[in-house]
matplotlib code that plots the C-alpha trace (Angstrom):
import matplotlib.pyplot as plt

x = [29.9, 31.7, 34.9, 37.0, 40.4, 42.7, 45.5, 48.2, 46.0, 48.4, 45.4, 46.0, 42.6, 43.4, 39.8, 37.8, 37.0, 37.2, 34.2, 30.8, 28.8, 30.4, 30.7, 35.1, 34.8, 38.2, 38.1, 40.3, 42.9, 42.5, 39.8, 36.6, 34.4, 30.1, 29.3, 25.7, 26.8, 29.8, 28.9, 32.1, 32.7, 36.8, 37.4, 39.2, 41.2, 42.0, 43.4, 45.2, 48.9, 49.7, 46.3, 44.6, 40.8, 40.3, 37.2, 35.5, 35.8, 33.4]
y = [15.1, 18.6, 19.0, 19.4, 21.5, 19.6, 20.8, 21.1, 25.5, 27.9, 30.5, 32.0, 33.1, 32.1, 29.7, 31.5, 34.0, 31.1, 29.4, 30.0, 29.2, 31.2, 28.2, 29.0, 31.1, 31.8, 29.2, 29.8, 28.8, 27.5, 28.6, 25.9, 24.7, 24.3, 21.0, 21.8, 24.5, 23.1, 21.9, 19.3, 21.6, 21.9, 24.7, 26.0, 22.2, 23.3, 26.8, 25.7, 25.7, 23.7, 20.6, 21.4, 21.1, 17.1, 15.4, 14.0, 10.7, 8.8]
z = [13.7, 15.0, 15.1, 18.8, 19.2, 20.8, 23.1, 20.2, 19.8, 20.2, 20.5, 17.4, 16.2, 12.8, 12.7, 14.4, 11.0, 9.0, 10.4, 8.5, 11.2, 14.2, 16.1, 17.2, 20.7, 22.8, 25.5, 29.0, 27.4, 23.7, 21.6, 21.9, 18.5, 20.2, 19.4, 18.3, 15.3, 14.1, 10.5, 10.1, 7.2, 8.1, 7.6, 10.7, 10.3, 6.5, 8.0, 11.1, 11.4, 13.7, 13.0, 16.4, 15.2, 14.6, 13.9, 17.0, 18.0, 19.3]

ax = plt.figure().add_subplot(projection="3d")
ax.plot(x, y, z, "-o")
ax.set_aspect("equal")
plt.show()
C-alpha cells in the first residue's frame, strides 16, 4: 500500500531526497507520491517535520 501526502504538507521538500525510488515530486500546492513507484518504506514519513506522508487508507 502506497503512502500519500496529506494537506498538512508545507512543501519543504525534505522527503524528495529521502525517497529511495524517487516516487515523490512537487505538485501544484504540495508534494505528491506516485503510487506506482512507492514501495511503502516509510522513509518520507520518518523525516517529515509535519507528518504529512501517511499510509494510504483503503
